[in-house]
Every structure is written in structure tokens, then in C-alpha cells.
C-alpha positions as CSV (number, residue, x, y, z in Angstrom):
1,X,189.7,113.8,-99.2
2,X,186.1,114.1,-100.3
3,X,185.7,118.3,-99.9
4,X,182.3,119.7,-100.3
5,X,180.1,122.3,-98.8
6,X,178.2,121.1,-95.9
7,X,177.7,120.9,-91.9
8,X,177.7,118.2,-89.5
9,X,174.6,118.8,-87.0
10,X,175.1,117.8,-83.1
11,X,172.8,116.9,-80.9
12,X,172.7,115.3,-77.6
13,X,169.7,113.0,-76.3
14,X,166.8,114.4,-74.1
15,X,167.3,114.1,-70.6
16,X,165.4,112.2,-68.2
17,X,165.0,111.6,-64.6
18,X,163.7,109.0,-62.3
19,X,162.5,108.8,-59.0
20,X,159.5,109.3,-56.7
21,X,159.7,113.8,-57.1
22,X,162.3,114.0,-60.1
23,X,163.4,117.4,-60.7
24,X,163.8,119.1,-64.2
25,X,167.1,118.6,-65.2
26,X,168.7,120.8,-68.6
27,X,170.2,119.2,-71.6
28,X,172.5,121.4,-74.2
29,X,173.6,120.1,-78.0
30,X,176.7,118.9,-76.8
31,X,179.8,118.5,-79.8
32,X,179.5,114.6,-80.4
33,X,178.0,112.8,-83.1
34,X,175.9,110.5,-81.3
35,X,175.9,107.5,-83.4
36,X,179.5,107.8,-85.0
37,X,182.1,106.0,-83.1
38,X,185.0,106.6,-85.9
39,X,184.3,109.3,-88.6
40,X,187.4,109.1,-91.2
41,X,187.7,111.6,-94.1
42,X,186.8,109.3,-97.5
43,X,189.7,108.9,-99.8
44,X,191.0,106.4,-102.1
45,X,194.3,105.6,-100.6
46,X,192.3,104.3,-97.2
47,X,189.1,103.0,-98.9
48,X,189.5,102.4,-102.5
49,X,188.9,98.6,-101.8
50,X,185.8,99.4,-99.4
51,X,182.6,98.7,-99.6
52,X,179.5,99.5,-97.8
53,X,176.5,96.9,-96.8
54,X,173.4,98.6,-95.9
55,X,169.9,97.8,-95.3
56,X,167.0,97.8,-92.3
57,X,169.1,97.1,-89.3
58,X,168.8,100.5,-87.2
59,X,170.5,98.7,-84.4
60,X,173.0,101.3,-84.5
61,X,170.4,103.8,-83.0
62,X,168.7,101.7,-80.3
63,X,170.7,104.4,-77.5
64,X,169.5,107.2,-78.8
65,X,166.1,108.9,-77.5
66,X,166.4,111.4,-79.7
67,X,168.2,112.9,-83.4
68,X,168.3,116.3,-85.4
69,X,165.3,116.7,-87.6
70,X,165.5,118.9,-90.9
71,X,162.3,121.0,-91.7
72,X,161.6,119.6,-94.5
73,X,160.7,116.3,-92.7
74,X,158.1,117.8,-90.0
75,X,155.1,116.9,-92.4
76,X,156.6,113.2,-92.4
77,X,157.2,113.1,-88.7
78,X,154.2,114.8,-87.3
79,X,151.7,112.1,-87.7
80,X,153.5,109.5,-85.3
81,X,156.4,111.6,-84.1
82,X,156.9,113.9,-81.4
83,X,159.0,117.4,-82.7
84,X,160.5,119.2,-80.1
85,X,163.7,121.9,-79.8
86,X,166.7,120.9,-77.8
87,X,169.7,123.1,-77.5
88,X,171.2,126.4,-76.1
89,X,171.8,129.8,-77.4
90,X,172.4,130.0,-81.5
91,X,173.0,125.6,-81.6
92,X,169.0,125.0,-80.6
93,X,167.4,123.2,-83.4
94,X,164.4,120.4,-83.7
95,X,165.0,117.0,-82.9
96,X,162.7,114.0,-83.3
97,X,161.7,112.3,-79.7
98,X,162.5,108.4,-80.2
99,X,162.4,107.4,-76.6
100,X,161.5,108.8,-72.7
101,X,164.2,108.2,-71.3
102,X,168.3,108.1,-72.0
103,X,169.7,106.0,-74.0
104,X,166.7,103.9,-75.8
105,X,165.2,104.4,-79.0
106,X,161.6,102.9,-78.8
107,X,161.1,102.6,-82.6
108,X,163.8,99.9,-82.9
109,X,162.9,96.7,-81.9
110,X,165.4,93.8,-80.4
111,X,166.4,93.3,-84.3
112,X,166.8,96.0,-85.6
113,X,163.9,96.4,-87.3
114,X,162.3,100.2,-87.4
115,X,159.2,100.8,-85.9
116,X,157.9,103.7,-86.9
117,X,156.2,105.1,-90.1
118,X,159.2,107.3,-91.1
119,X,163.0,107.3,-90.8
120,X,164.6,110.6,-90.0
121,X,167.3,111.7,-92.2
122,X,170.0,112.1,-89.5
123,X,169.9,107.8,-89.6
124,X,169.7,107.3,-93.1
125,X,172.4,108.8,-94.1
126,X,174.7,106.7,-91.6
127,X,177.3,105.8,-91.8
128,X,178.2,108.9,-93.7
129,X,178.1,112.0,-92.2
130,X,179.9,115.4,-93.4
131,X,182.2,117.2,-90.7
132,X,183.5,121.1,-90.9
133,X,187.0,122.7,-90.7
134,X,187.0,125.3,-87.8
135,X,186.4,128.0,-89.8
136,X,183.4,126.9,-91.7
137,X,185.3,127.0,-95.3
138,X,186.0,123.8,-95.8
139,X,183.7,120.1,-95.4
140,X,184.5,117.2,-96.0
141,X,182.7,113.2,-96.5
142,X,183.0,111.3,-93.4
143,X,182.1,107.1,-92.7
144,X,182.4,105.9,-89.6
145,X,184.9,102.8,-90.0
146,X,183.0,101.3,-87.0
147,X,180.2,100.3,-89.1
148,X,178.9,96.7,-89.5
149,X,178.3,97.1,-93.2
150,X,181.6,98.5,-93.7
151,X,183.7,95.6,-95.4
152,X,187.0,95.1,-97.9
153,X,185.0,91.9,-99.5
154,X,182.9,93.1,-102.0
155,X,179.7,93.0,-100.0
156,X,176.9,96.0,-100.9
157,X,178.4,99.0,-102.9
158,X,181.9,100.0,-103.3
159,X,182.8,103.4,-102.7
160,X,185.5,103.8,-105.7
161,X,185.9,101.9,-109.1
162,X,189.0,99.9,-110.6
163,X,190.4,103.3,-111.7
164,X,190.1,104.8,-108.3
165,X,186.8,107.2,-109.8
166,X,183.8,107.7,-107.5
167,X,181.4,105.1,-107.9
168,X,177.8,106.4,-109.0
169,X,176.7,105.1,-105.2
170,X,179.2,107.4,-103.8
171,X,178.3,110.5,-105.8
172,X,174.4,109.5,-104.7
173,X,175.7,109.7,-101.2
174,X,177.4,112.9,-101.8
175,X,173.9,114.1,-103.0
176,X,171.6,113.1,-99.9
177,X,174.1,114.8,-97.6
178,X,174.3,118.0,-99.9
179,X,170.7,118.2,-100.0
180,X,170.5,117.2,-96.1
181,X,172.8,120.9,-95.8
182,X,170.7,122.7,-97.7
183,X,167.5,121.6,-94.8
184,X,170.0,122.3,-91.9
185,X,170.8,125.5,-93.1
186,X,166.5,126.8,-94.0
187,X,166.3,124.8,-90.0
188,X,168.6,126.9,-88.3
189,X,166.7,130.1,-90.5
190,X,163.2,128.6,-88.2
191,X,164.5,128.2,-85.4
192,X,166.5,131.8,-85.5
193,X,163.3,133.3,-86.2
194,X,161.0,131.5,-83.3
195,X,163.8,132.9,-81.2
196,X,163.9,136.1,-82.1
197,X,160.0,136.1,-81.9
198,X,160.5,134.7,-78.1
199,X,158.4,131.8,-79.1
200,X,159.7,129.5,-77.5
201,X,159.2,128.3,-73.8
202,X,160.9,125.2,-71.9
203,X,158.8,122.1,-71.4
204,X,158.4,118.9,-69.2
205,X,156.9,115.7,-69.9
206,X,155.7,113.7,-66.6
207,X,155.1,110.3,-67.1
208,X,154.2,107.2,-64.0
209,X,155.5,103.7,-64.8
210,X,154.0,100.7,-64.0
211,X,154.4,99.9,-60.3
212,X,154.3,103.9,-59.6
213,X,158.1,104.8,-60.6
214,X,158.0,108.3,-62.1
215,X,160.2,109.6,-64.4
216,X,160.3,113.0,-65.9
217,X,161.5,114.1,-69.3
218,X,163.2,117.7,-69.5
219,X,165.9,119.9,-71.7
220,X,163.5,120.5,-74.3
221,X,161.8,123.8,-75.7
222,X,158.2,124.1,-77.6
223,X,156.6,127.1,-79.1
224,X,154.1,128.6,-77.0
225,X,150.5,128.5,-77.8
226,X,150.0,132.1,-75.8
227,X,153.1,134.0,-77.9
228,X,152.3,132.7,-80.8
229,X,148.8,134.0,-80.7
230,X,150.5,137.6,-79.2
231,X,153.0,138.5,-82.7
232,X,151.8,141.4,-84.2
233,X,150.3,141.4,-87.7
234,X,153.3,142.1,-89.2
235,X,155.5,139.6,-87.8
236,X,152.7,136.9,-88.6
237,X,152.7,137.7,-92.1
238,X,156.3,137.1,-92.5
239,X,155.8,133.7,-90.4
240,X,153.2,132.8,-93.1
241,X,155.6,134.2,-96.0
242,X,158.6,132.1,-94.7
243,X,155.9,129.0,-94.8
244,X,157.3,129.0,-90.8
245,X,153.8,129.4,-89.6
246,X,152.8,125.6,-91.4
247,X,156.3,123.8,-89.0
248,X,154.6,125.6,-86.2
249,X,151.6,124.2,-86.5
250,X,153.2,120.8,-87.3
251,X,154.7,121.0,-84.4
252,X,152.3,122.0,-82.1
253,X,149.9,118.8,-83.7
254,X,153.3,116.5,-82.9
255,X,153.4,117.3,-79.7
256,X,150.0,114.5,-79.4
257,X,152.3,111.9,-80.0
258,X,154.0,112.4,-76.8
259,X,151.6,109.7,-74.9
260,X,151.7,107.4,-77.9
261,X,155.6,107.0,-77.7
262,X,155.8,106.6,-73.8
263,X,153.1,103.8,-74.3
264,X,155.9,102.1,-76.3
265,X,157.3,101.8,-73.1
266,X,153.6,100.6,-71.3
267,X,153.7,103.8,-69.2
268,X,150.5,105.7,-68.7
269,X,151.6,109.1,-69.8
270,X,150.0,112.2,-67.8
271,X,150.0,115.4,-69.3
272,X,152.7,117.4,-70.0
273,X,153.7,120.9,-68.8
274,X,155.7,123.9,-68.7
275,X,157.8,124.7,-65.9
276,X,155.7,127.5,-63.7
277,X,158.8,129.6,-63.8
278,X,159.9,130.4,-67.2
279,X,164.0,131.3,-68.2
280,X,163.8,134.7,-70.4
281,X,164.7,134.1,-73.7
């Protein structure tokens, strides 16, 4: 097995409800891997003849309405996608909104083509992922053996050469996922500071479908503009020095894209609103 230092980001889709007067529902970071069906540790004996054929087909993500987002991606995403925060407690992480209904990704067409300007790293690393041991000390590279591009016919890139050594392709995969892990730790630091400063508040978005049917998207949080205005000068200096302030502004800017995302479904969007009663962080 290929053991390295990394972490698996786990995430659950945001919750959508339908009806005339839908009640908000929450969601949490479930311990699942979303798009991964059969993640198996990579090893020479099992995958010595395995090749991986990737391309521009993102059909594997058609049923996820959000995926985890790393802080290094905020700038690329903020212009045409929405960045929110999802999860509970210490497991809350940034997520990019891909749809306004459960099990639906509006950024992938019927042919699996990506329709957005940027593909999140969470999806670009597929079919590979890191898993971690219970103590968090050992990390293993895994591959989703259910991926259509995984084959023994020599199509695409091999993981091991004829001598059983890692190919340049596999080393590149490891490098990409290790860089992802570095960003995952940086991302956790951002959310930790936001929670410490009590800057996050629950939010829900309401939409009206054609025909009058209502839909509500909930189970996520955003940075409160009012709370941000109330931070002390020392706290503001800390946010600035850590570059968190820039990330916060990118996040707030991205909320303007919520209506555009809804319109991909042909929905007329109402102004997103925060619940009247907030839950203390």
C-alpha cells in the first residue's frame, strides 16, 4: 500500500426541501466519501496491471449538490459559484454549491461535460483519495475501483511499470493529493478562526419553481457581515495577517452567485435570508 501523510475530506450534500411552506432542515458532515463507491488501497499486487483513463467526463458527480472546497480555490470559484460553510462543530468546512436540490449537480450536462469555469479539486482528484488510520498517523492512497476509467486493458495511464515501480503518473497523483492535504489543513485553520470569532451564522435560501412550487435550501452557514463589523482591531489585524480577511471577502462576494446557480434550473430566486433566531456558535 502507498502510505503518505494526508487526510480524507468528508462532506454531506446540503439539504433541500420542497412544498408550499417548507421548514428549514439542517445537515451535517456525514462520514461518507460522496462520489466514491469502492475506495480501495493502491498496492502493486492488486493494481500492478491497472491503468486509469481520465478525461472531461464528470458524470460521476451528477448527484452531488456541493463538495468540499479548499481555501486556495476561493479566488477561482468566487466569480461564478457560491461558497458556503457546511458541517457541525469542529468538522465544518467550506463547500462550493453545485445545485439547489438534493442529488443534483447543475454544473454537469447530460453528457458529463463540466459547465462551469472551474472544476473543484475535490472532483479533479477523482478516482483517487487519501484515507487515514483511526489515530491519524498513517495515510493511504486509495482508488475507486468502480470508476469507469479503471481498466486492465492498457487504456490511459498505468499506476506501476513492468518492474512494479510507481510510474510518473502515479507519482504525480501522490503529489497532487499531498498538496490537497496541505490546503486541507490551511482550510481547517480558517474555519477554526471563524468559529472562535463567532462569525458564522445559519442561512437559508428560498426559491420559487415555475408553477409556484416553493423550494428551500438550508443546512449551511455564511459569514455574518454584522458580526464582522464588530470584531476588535486586534482581531481584524489577525484576520488580515493570516489572509483570512481576503478569503472572507471572496466568500461574501460569491454569495451573489446563488441566484445564477438557481437559474441554471430555470428558477426565479428570492433573496436568501438568515433564520430569525440564530444558534449560538
